C-alpha positions as CSV (number, residue, x, y, z in Angstrom):
1,M,124.3,-11.5,-153.3
2,I,126.4,-14.5,-152.5
3,I,124.5,-17.7,-152.4
4,F,123.8,-18.7,-148.9
5,G,120.7,-20.8,-149.4
6,F,121.3,-23.4,-152.2
7,I,122.2,-26.1,-149.8
8,F,118.9,-25.6,-148.1
9,F,115.8,-26.8,-147.9
10,T,113.3,-29.4,-148.9
11,L,112.3,-32.0,-151.4
12,N,108.6,-32.9,-151.8
13,V,108.9,-36.6,-151.0
14,D,106.8,-38.9,-149.0
15,Y,106.7,-39.0,-145.2
16,Y,109.1,-42.0,-144.7
17,L,111.8,-40.7,-147.0
18,M,111.6,-37.4,-145.2
19,Q,112.3,-39.1,-141.9
20,I,115.3,-40.7,-143.4
21,I,116.6,-37.4,-144.7
22,N,116.0,-35.8,-141.3
23,S,117.9,-38.5,-139.6
24,I,120.8,-38.0,-141.9
25,V,120.8,-34.3,-141.5
26,T,120.6,-34.6,-137.7
27,W,123.6,-37.0,-137.6
28,L,125.6,-34.7,-139.9
29,N,124.7,-31.6,-138.0
30,F,125.6,-33.3,-134.6
31,K,129.2,-34.2,-136.0
32,R,129.7,-30.7,-137.4
33,L,128.5,-28.9,-134.2
34,Y,131.2,-30.9,-132.3
35,Q,133.9,-29.7,-134.7
36,I,132.6,-26.1,-134.3
37,D,132.7,-26.5,-130.6
38,L,136.3,-27.5,-130.8
39,F,137.6,-24.4,-132.7
40,K,135.4,-22.2,-130.3
41,K,137.5,-23.7,-127.4
42,F,140.9,-23.8,-129.1
43,P,140.9,-21.0,-131.6
44,Y,144.7,-20.5,-131.7
45,D,145.3,-24.2,-132.5
46,A,142.6,-24.2,-135.0
47,Q,144.1,-21.2,-136.9
48,R,147.7,-22.5,-136.5
49,E,146.6,-25.7,-138.1
50,V,144.9,-23.8,-141.0
51,L,147.9,-21.6,-141.7
52,F,150.5,-24.5,-141.8
53,S,148.2,-26.6,-144.0
54,L,148.0,-23.6,-146.5
55,I,151.9,-23.1,-146.3
56,D,152.6,-26.8,-146.9
57,K,150.2,-27.2,-149.8
58,A,151.6,-23.9,-151.5
59,R,155.4,-24.3,-150.8
60,R,156.2,-25.4,-154.4
61,T,154.1,-22.6,-156.0
62,E,156.0,-19.6,-157.5
63,F,154.8,-17.6,-154.5
64,G,155.8,-20.3,-152.1
65,E,159.3,-20.6,-153.4
66,K,159.8,-16.8,-153.6
67,Y,159.1,-16.5,-149.8
68,D,160.7,-19.9,-149.0
69,F,157.6,-21.4,-147.4
70,K,159.5,-24.8,-146.6
71,T,161.5,-23.0,-143.9
72,I,158.6,-21.1,-142.2
73,D,158.0,-22.9,-138.9
74,S,156.1,-20.3,-136.9
75,I,153.3,-17.8,-137.4
76,E,155.8,-15.0,-136.4
77,K,158.2,-16.2,-139.2
78,F,155.3,-16.2,-141.7
79,Q,154.4,-12.6,-140.7
80,E,158.0,-11.5,-140.9
81,R,158.6,-12.9,-144.4
82,V,155.3,-12.4,-146.4
83,P,154.1,-8.8,-146.7
84,V,150.6,-7.6,-146.0
85,Q,149.2,-6.6,-149.3
86,P,146.1,-5.0,-151.0
87,Y,144.6,-6.2,-154.2
88,E,147.0,-4.0,-156.3
89,K,150.1,-6.0,-155.0
90,L,148.6,-9.3,-155.8
91,K,147.2,-8.2,-159.2
92,P,150.3,-9.0,-161.3
93,Y,150.0,-12.6,-160.1
94,I,146.3,-12.6,-160.7
95,D,146.7,-11.3,-164.2
96,R,148.8,-14.2,-165.0
97,L,146.3,-16.6,-163.6
98,L,143.7,-14.9,-165.8
99,K,145.8,-15.8,-168.9
100,G,145.8,-19.4,-167.8
101,E,149.0,-19.8,-165.9
102,Q,148.9,-22.2,-162.9
103,N,150.9,-22.9,-159.8
104,V,151.4,-19.3,-159.3
105,L,149.7,-18.6,-155.9
106,W,148.0,-21.9,-155.3
107,P,148.9,-25.5,-156.4
108,T,145.5,-26.7,-157.6
109,E,143.9,-25.4,-160.8
110,I,142.4,-21.9,-160.7
111,K,139.8,-21.6,-163.5
112,W,137.2,-19.5,-161.7
113,F,137.4,-15.8,-160.9
114,A,134.8,-13.9,-159.0
115,K,134.4,-10.4,-160.4
116,S,133.9,-7.9,-157.6
117,S,134.2,-4.2,-157.0
118,G,133.0,-4.2,-153.5
119,T,131.7,-0.7,-153.9
120,T,130.3,1.4,-156.7
121,S,133.8,2.0,-158.0
122,D,134.3,1.5,-161.6
123,K,137.4,-0.6,-161.1
124,S,136.9,-4.4,-161.0
125,K,138.7,-7.0,-159.1
126,F,139.1,-10.6,-160.2
127,I,139.3,-12.8,-157.1
128,P,140.7,-16.3,-157.8
129,V,138.3,-19.1,-156.5
130,S,139.8,-22.5,-156.1
131,S,137.9,-25.7,-155.7
132,E,139.1,-25.8,-152.1
133,T,137.5,-22.3,-151.4
134,L,134.2,-23.5,-153.0
135,E,134.1,-26.7,-150.9
136,D,135.8,-25.7,-147.6
137,A,134.5,-22.1,-147.3
138,H,131.4,-21.2,-149.4
139,F,129.6,-24.6,-149.5
140,R,130.7,-25.4,-145.9
141,G,129.3,-22.1,-144.9
142,G,125.9,-22.8,-146.3
143,K,125.8,-26.2,-144.5
144,D,126.9,-24.6,-141.2
145,I,123.9,-22.1,-141.5
146,L,121.7,-25.1,-141.7
147,A,123.5,-26.9,-138.8
148,L,123.4,-23.8,-136.5
149,Y,119.8,-22.9,-137.5
150,T,118.4,-26.3,-136.9
151,N,120.4,-26.6,-133.5
152,N,118.6,-23.4,-132.4
153,Y,115.2,-24.3,-133.8
154,P,114.9,-28.2,-133.6
155,E,111.2,-28.0,-134.6
156,T,111.9,-26.0,-137.7
157,G,109.6,-26.4,-140.8
158,V,112.2,-25.1,-143.2
159,F,112.6,-28.6,-144.6
160,K,109.0,-28.5,-145.9
161,G,109.4,-25.9,-148.6
162,K,112.0,-24.3,-150.9
163,G,114.6,-21.5,-150.6
164,L,114.6,-18.3,-152.6
165,T,117.9,-16.8,-153.0
166,L,118.2,-13.4,-154.6
167,G,121.7,-13.5,-156.2
168,G,123.7,-11.5,-158.6
169,S,122.9,-10.9,-162.3
170,H,126.0,-11.9,-164.1
171,E,126.3,-15.0,-166.0
172,I,129.6,-17.0,-166.5
173,N,131.9,-15.3,-169.0
174,R,134.8,-17.0,-170.8
175,I,138.2,-15.5,-170.4
176,N,139.9,-18.2,-172.4
177,N,139.5,-21.9,-173.0
178,E,140.5,-22.6,-169.4
179,S,139.3,-19.7,-167.4
180,F,135.9,-18.1,-166.6
181,Y,134.6,-15.2,-164.6
182,G,131.3,-14.0,-163.1
183,D,129.9,-12.7,-159.8
184,L,130.3,-15.3,-157.0
185,S,126.6,-16.3,-157.0
186,A,127.0,-17.4,-160.7
187,I,130.1,-19.3,-160.0
188,L,128.4,-21.1,-157.0
189,I,125.4,-21.9,-159.2
190,E,127.7,-23.4,-161.8
191,N,129.4,-25.7,-159.3
192,L,126.5,-26.7,-157.2
193,P,125.5,-30.4,-157.0
194,F,122.6,-31.2,-159.3
195,W,120.2,-32.1,-156.5
196,T,120.2,-28.6,-155.1
197,Y,118.1,-27.5,-158.1
198,F,115.2,-29.6,-156.6
199,I,115.1,-27.5,-153.4
200,K,115.5,-23.9,-154.6
201,T,113.5,-21.5,-156.6
202,P,113.5,-19.9,-159.1
203,S,115.4,-21.7,-161.9
204,Q,119.1,-21.1,-162.7
205,E,118.0,-19.3,-165.9
206,I,115.9,-16.8,-164.0
207,A,118.3,-16.4,-161.1
208,L,121.0,-15.2,-163.4
209,L,119.1,-12.8,-165.6
210,S,121.0,-9.5,-166.0
211,E,118.1,-7.1,-166.6
212,W,116.7,-6.3,-163.1
213,E,113.1,-5.6,-164.0
214,E,112.7,-8.6,-166.2
215,K,114.4,-10.6,-163.3
216,M,111.9,-9.4,-160.7
217,E,108.9,-10.2,-162.8
218,K,110.1,-13.7,-163.6
219,I,111.1,-14.4,-160.0
220,A,107.6,-13.4,-158.9
221,N,105.8,-15.4,-161.5
222,A,108.0,-18.5,-160.8
223,T,107.8,-18.3,-156.9
224,I,104.4,-17.0,-155.8
225,K,102.9,-20.4,-156.2
226,E,105.8,-22.2,-154.4
227,N,105.9,-23.1,-150.7
228,V,108.8,-20.8,-150.0
229,T,110.1,-21.2,-146.3
230,N,113.2,-19.2,-146.5
231,L,114.9,-16.3,-148.2
232,A,118.5,-15.4,-148.7
233,G,120.1,-12.1,-150.0
234,V,121.1,-8.5,-149.4
235,P,118.4,-6.8,-147.3
236,S,118.1,-3.8,-149.6
237,W,117.6,-5.7,-152.7
238,M,115.3,-8.3,-151.1
239,L,113.1,-5.5,-150.0
240,V,112.8,-4.3,-153.6
241,L,111.6,-7.8,-154.6
242,I,109.3,-8.2,-151.6
243,H,107.5,-4.8,-152.5
244,Y,107.3,-5.9,-156.2
245,I,105.7,-9.3,-155.2
246,L,103.2,-7.6,-152.9
247,E,102.2,-5.2,-155.5
248,K,101.8,-7.9,-158.0
249,T,99.8,-10.2,-155.8
250,G,97.8,-7.4,-154.1
251,K,98.7,-8.8,-150.7
252,S,99.4,-6.7,-147.6
253,N,102.3,-8.8,-146.2
254,L,104.6,-11.6,-147.3
255,L,102.9,-14.2,-145.0
256,E,99.8,-14.0,-147.3
257,V,102.0,-15.0,-150.1
258,W,104.2,-17.6,-148.3
259,P,102.5,-18.6,-145.0
260,N,105.3,-20.9,-144.0
261,L,108.1,-18.4,-144.4
262,E,110.3,-18.5,-141.3
263,L,113.9,-17.6,-142.1
264,F,115.7,-14.7,-143.9
265,T,119.5,-15.3,-144.2
266,H,121.0,-11.9,-145.0
267,G,124.4,-10.3,-145.5
268,G,126.3,-7.7,-147.5
269,V,125.0,-4.6,-145.6
270,S,123.9,-3.9,-142.1
271,F,120.4,-5.2,-141.3
272,E,119.6,-2.6,-138.7
273,P,118.2,0.1,-141.0
274,Y,115.9,-2.4,-142.4
275,R,114.8,-4.5,-139.5
276,E,111.6,-2.5,-138.7
277,Q,110.5,-2.7,-142.3
278,Y,111.0,-6.4,-142.4
279,K,108.9,-6.8,-139.2
280,K,106.1,-4.9,-140.9
281,L,106.3,-6.9,-144.2
282,I,106.6,-10.3,-142.4
283,P,104.4,-9.8,-139.2
284,S,105.3,-13.0,-137.4
285,E,107.1,-13.7,-134.1
286,K,108.1,-17.0,-135.7
287,M,110.1,-15.2,-138.4
288,N,113.8,-15.6,-137.8
289,Y,116.8,-13.7,-139.1
290,M,120.4,-14.9,-139.5
291,E,123.4,-12.7,-140.5
292,T,126.3,-14.1,-142.4
293,Y,129.6,-12.5,-143.4
294,N,130.8,-13.7,-146.8
295,A,132.4,-12.2,-149.8
296,S,134.1,-13.2,-153.1
297,E,137.2,-13.9,-151.1
298,G,135.6,-16.4,-148.8
299,F,132.9,-17.2,-146.2
300,F,133.9,-15.8,-142.8
301,A,131.2,-15.7,-140.1
302,I,127.7,-16.7,-139.0
303,Q,125.2,-15.5,-136.6
304,D,125.0,-18.6,-134.3
305,R,122.6,-17.3,-131.6
306,P,119.3,-15.7,-132.5
307,E,119.2,-13.4,-129.5
308,E,122.6,-12.0,-130.3
309,H,123.3,-9.9,-133.3
310,D,127.1,-10.7,-133.6
311,M,128.6,-13.5,-135.8
312,L,130.8,-16.5,-134.9
313,L,134.1,-16.2,-136.7
314,M,134.5,-19.6,-138.6
315,L,138.0,-20.7,-138.0
316,D,138.3,-23.9,-139.9
317,Y,137.3,-22.8,-143.4
318,G,140.9,-22.9,-144.9
319,I,141.3,-19.1,-144.1
320,F,143.9,-17.8,-141.7
321,Y,142.9,-14.5,-140.1
322,E,145.1,-11.5,-139.0
323,F,144.0,-8.1,-137.6
324,I,145.5,-4.6,-137.9
325,P,144.3,-2.0,-135.4
326,V,142.8,0.7,-137.6
327,E,145.0,3.3,-136.1
328,E,148.1,1.5,-137.5
329,I,146.6,0.9,-141.0
330,D,148.5,3.6,-142.8
331,K,151.8,3.0,-141.0
332,P,154.8,1.5,-143.1
333,N,155.0,-1.4,-140.6
334,P,151.7,-1.7,-138.9
335,K,151.1,-4.0,-135.9
336,V,149.5,-7.2,-137.0
337,L,147.8,-9.5,-134.6
338,H,146.6,-13.1,-134.8
339,I,143.5,-14.6,-133.2
340,D,145.2,-15.0,-129.7
341,D,146.1,-11.3,-129.5
342,V,142.9,-9.5,-130.4
343,E,140.9,-7.4,-127.7
344,L,137.3,-6.7,-127.2
345,H,135.7,-3.7,-128.7
346,K,138.6,-2.5,-130.7
347,N,138.4,-1.7,-134.4
348,Y,140.5,-4.0,-136.7
349,A,141.1,-4.2,-140.3
350,I,141.0,-7.9,-141.5
351,V,143.9,-9.6,-143.3
352,I,143.2,-13.0,-144.8
353,T,145.3,-15.9,-146.1
354,T,143.1,-18.3,-148.1
355,N,143.1,-21.6,-149.9
356,S,142.8,-19.7,-153.2
357,G,146.2,-18.1,-152.8
358,L,145.4,-14.9,-151.3
359,W,148.4,-14.4,-149.1
360,R,148.1,-11.8,-146.3
361,Y,145.4,-10.0,-148.3
362,L,144.0,-6.8,-147.0
363,I,140.3,-7.4,-147.7
364,G,139.1,-3.8,-146.8
365,D,136.7,-4.6,-144.1
366,T,136.9,-3.6,-140.5
367,V,135.4,-5.5,-137.5
368,T,135.3,-5.4,-133.7
369,F,135.2,-8.4,-131.4
370,T,132.2,-8.7,-129.1
371,S,133.3,-12.0,-127.5
372,L,136.5,-14.0,-127.1
373,Y,136.2,-17.8,-126.6
374,P,134.3,-18.0,-128.7
375,H,135.5,-15.3,-131.0
376,K,132.5,-13.3,-132.2
377,I,132.5,-10.2,-134.5
378,K,130.6,-7.3,-135.8
379,I,131.3,-5.7,-139.1
380,S,132.2,-2.0,-138.2
381,G,132.9,-0.7,-141.7
382,R,135.4,-0.5,-144.5
383,T,139.0,0.8,-144.4
384,K,138.0,3.3,-147.1
385,H,134.4,4.0,-146.0
386,F,134.6,6.5,-143.2
387,I,134.4,10.3,-142.6
388,N,137.6,11.7,-141.2
389,A,137.7,15.1,-142.9
390,F,138.3,16.9,-139.4
391,G,139.7,14.1,-137.3
392,E,136.3,12.9,-136.2
393,E,136.8,9.3,-137.5
394,V,133.2,8.4,-137.9
395,I,132.8,4.7,-139.1
396,I,129.8,2.8,-140.4
397,D,129.1,1.2,-137.0
398,N,128.7,4.7,-135.5
399,A,126.4,5.8,-138.3
400,E,124.2,2.6,-137.9
401,K,123.8,3.1,-134.2
402,A,123.0,6.8,-134.6
403,L,120.4,6.2,-137.3
404,T,118.8,3.3,-135.4
405,E,118.4,5.6,-132.4
406,A,117.0,8.4,-134.4
407,T,114.5,6.3,-136.4
408,S,113.3,4.6,-133.2
409,K,112.6,7.8,-131.4
410,T,110.9,9.6,-134.3
411,N,108.9,6.7,-135.7
412,A,110.8,6.8,-139.1
413,L,111.9,4.1,-141.5
414,I,115.1,4.4,-143.7
415,K,115.3,2.9,-147.1
416,D,118.9,3.9,-147.9
417,Y,121.4,6.7,-147.1
418,T,124.8,8.0,-147.6
419,A,126.9,10.7,-145.8
420,A,129.9,12.8,-146.7
421,P,131.8,15.9,-145.3
422,I,130.9,19.5,-145.9
423,F,134.3,21.1,-146.2
424,M,135.2,24.4,-144.5
425,D,134.8,27.5,-146.5
426,E,135.5,31.1,-145.8
427,G,133.6,32.0,-142.6
428,K,131.9,28.6,-142.6
429,K,132.5,25.7,-140.3
430,G,132.7,22.1,-141.6
431,G,130.1,19.5,-141.0
432,H,128.4,16.3,-142.3
433,Q,125.8,16.0,-144.9
434,W,123.3,13.0,-144.7
435,L,121.4,12.3,-147.8
436,I,118.4,9.9,-146.6
437,E,115.7,8.2,-148.5
438,F,112.9,7.5,-146.1
439,E,110.4,4.8,-146.4
440,K,108.6,6.7,-143.7
441,Q,109.7,10.2,-142.8
442,P,110.3,11.2,-139.2
443,S,107.5,12.7,-137.3
444,D,109.9,15.6,-136.4
445,M,112.9,16.3,-138.7
446,E,114.5,18.5,-136.2
447,K,114.3,16.0,-133.5
448,F,115.7,13.3,-135.8
449,T,118.7,15.4,-136.6
450,H,119.3,16.2,-132.9
451,I,119.1,12.6,-132.0
452,L,121.3,11.5,-134.8
453,D,123.9,14.2,-133.6
454,E,123.7,13.3,-129.9
455,T,124.1,9.6,-130.5
456,L,127.1,10.1,-132.7
457,Q,128.6,12.1,-129.9
458,K,127.9,9.3,-127.4
459,V,129.4,6.5,-129.5
460,N,132.4,8.6,-130.9
461,S,134.5,10.7,-128.6
462,D,136.5,12.2,-131.6
463,Y,133.2,13.3,-133.2
464,E,132.1,14.7,-129.7
465,A,135.2,16.7,-129.4
466,K,134.9,18.3,-132.9
467,R,131.3,19.1,-132.1
468,Y,132.1,20.8,-128.8
469,K,130.4,24.2,-128.9
470,N,130.2,23.9,-132.7
471,I,133.9,25.1,-132.8
472,T,135.0,22.7,-135.6
473,L,131.9,20.9,-136.8
474,D,128.4,22.3,-137.2
475,K,125.4,20.0,-136.6
476,P,124.5,17.6,-139.4
477,K,122.6,18.6,-142.4
478,I,119.9,16.2,-143.4
479,T,118.9,16.2,-147.1
480,I,115.8,14.0,-148.0
481,A,116.3,12.0,-151.1
482,K,113.5,11.6,-153.6
483,T,111.9,8.2,-154.1
484,D,114.1,5.6,-155.6
485,L,117.1,7.9,-155.9
486,F,119.7,5.4,-154.9
487,Y,118.1,2.7,-157.0
488,K,118.2,5.0,-160.1
489,W,121.7,6.1,-159.4
490,L,122.9,2.5,-159.2
491,K,121.0,1.4,-162.2
492,A,122.6,4.3,-164.2
493,K,126.0,2.7,-163.2
494,G,124.9,-0.8,-164.3
495,K,125.1,-1.9,-160.7
496,V,121.6,-3.1,-159.8
497,G,121.0,-6.3,-157.7
498,G,123.3,-8.7,-156.1
499,Q,126.0,-7.3,-153.9
500,N,126.0,-3.8,-155.4
501,K,125.4,-1.4,-152.6
502,V,125.4,2.3,-151.8
503,P,128.5,3.7,-150.2
504,R,127.4,4.5,-146.7
505,L,130.1,7.0,-145.8
506,A,132.8,8.7,-147.9
507,N,135.6,11.0,-147.0
508,N,135.0,13.1,-150.1
509,R,132.0,14.4,-151.9
510,K,132.2,12.4,-155.1
511,Y,129.2,10.2,-154.5
512,M,127.3,12.9,-152.6
513,D,127.6,15.4,-155.4
514,E,126.5,12.9,-158.1
515,L,123.4,11.9,-156.0
516,L,122.5,15.5,-155.3
517,E,122.6,16.4,-158.9
518,L,120.5,13.4,-159.8
519,N,118.1,14.3,-156.9
520,Q,117.5,17.7,-158.2
521,K,116.5,16.2,-161.7
522,L,114.0,13.7,-160.3
């Protein structure tokens, strides 16, 4: 999991020094909240300023000279001249950076590369990470979490303890004398100021252990005696750690271990399937949850209001955003919008230009805007994670809403899931197969299936049309996964912990068939 929490939380110092620290933090937060308010009111101006700062800095790079950055004087000209590109198009440039070449995509030294797959694919991406991205995006994102949280909760006690961040498990690896790679959490740890090690737990050595079982044991041993006030990580993997700690300590809930726990900062996957489990494991109305949207490529959005489950798009992190309507994504010349052109509740693929030299990079995520002025988003899925075998266009957002409704009305809890098409055969209709690992099985499985199906029809008119009278699609088929199926599957692929995650939806049966085969063996 990418590091959210290392800028957080508290030194055990005397009362007077704490008062000084609180005063400094309050002043810094006030200044930053004013800046945030400015880009909320003037999003186009903020984004235009970001873009032309990036263009100006990179005009003498190889990429900048190729596209004649010095003559670009409008957003429209930038869009006309520089192509939208997936990782594969940027890869030749990145391969050269990996060999130590500089001034290719970005003018300052690139020596860090975040190794990322984004899915359970065997192929790895190496994302360049500049010092500007570290400071202006990732570390600023962590500081802004603090600013927004303390603004919402002025009486917070989060400063009176330590933060436990469950990060990835890959240490820094040397490419050559000048270049290094690792997962983003490892890169952030390597570049953090020394003082942060006094305010987090566990130690760097434990946090980066690659063997998952050993890592959980050592984290538990190192933290159960600490005053942990906040957690940060991917919800699914944090649950694994929480259950381990409760089993080790013999406690019934996490507040019996850490009574001052008040915040979980999460990201990487949707929190909705896990929300009820966390409420049971941390039974306190004072427990707060903040969602963030960050990745190897940058830090993008933060949940700024506790009563709302969308996130504020952070427009001054050195990242210029563009948006492609998903129905345009496969066209040769898709329509590409900037921040002033987007509309509410439409599904967009994100294109980013960053201060690490990712120019008009198609990151692979899709979002919908829930608010304009300020611009707030929800992650709706991935450009490659959907089911559209029959024209139904089911995306992750549809799936999450349907599962939330079904679990709520059948008193169920879901641990993990995936879904894939059932392709038509002779005399058989198509359909969708859902492989679900339940923490608590539904009181009525038939009712669960019915509600899942009905809700999908309510939130997706294409799915509804294909389900009409069972003409094209039959009702969903639910298969119950055995305990820890998804964990064992990921472990077999060497993808345990951190940002590794189960592919929620696939338009083929590759993952589903692998999982079903393993499920039969367990």
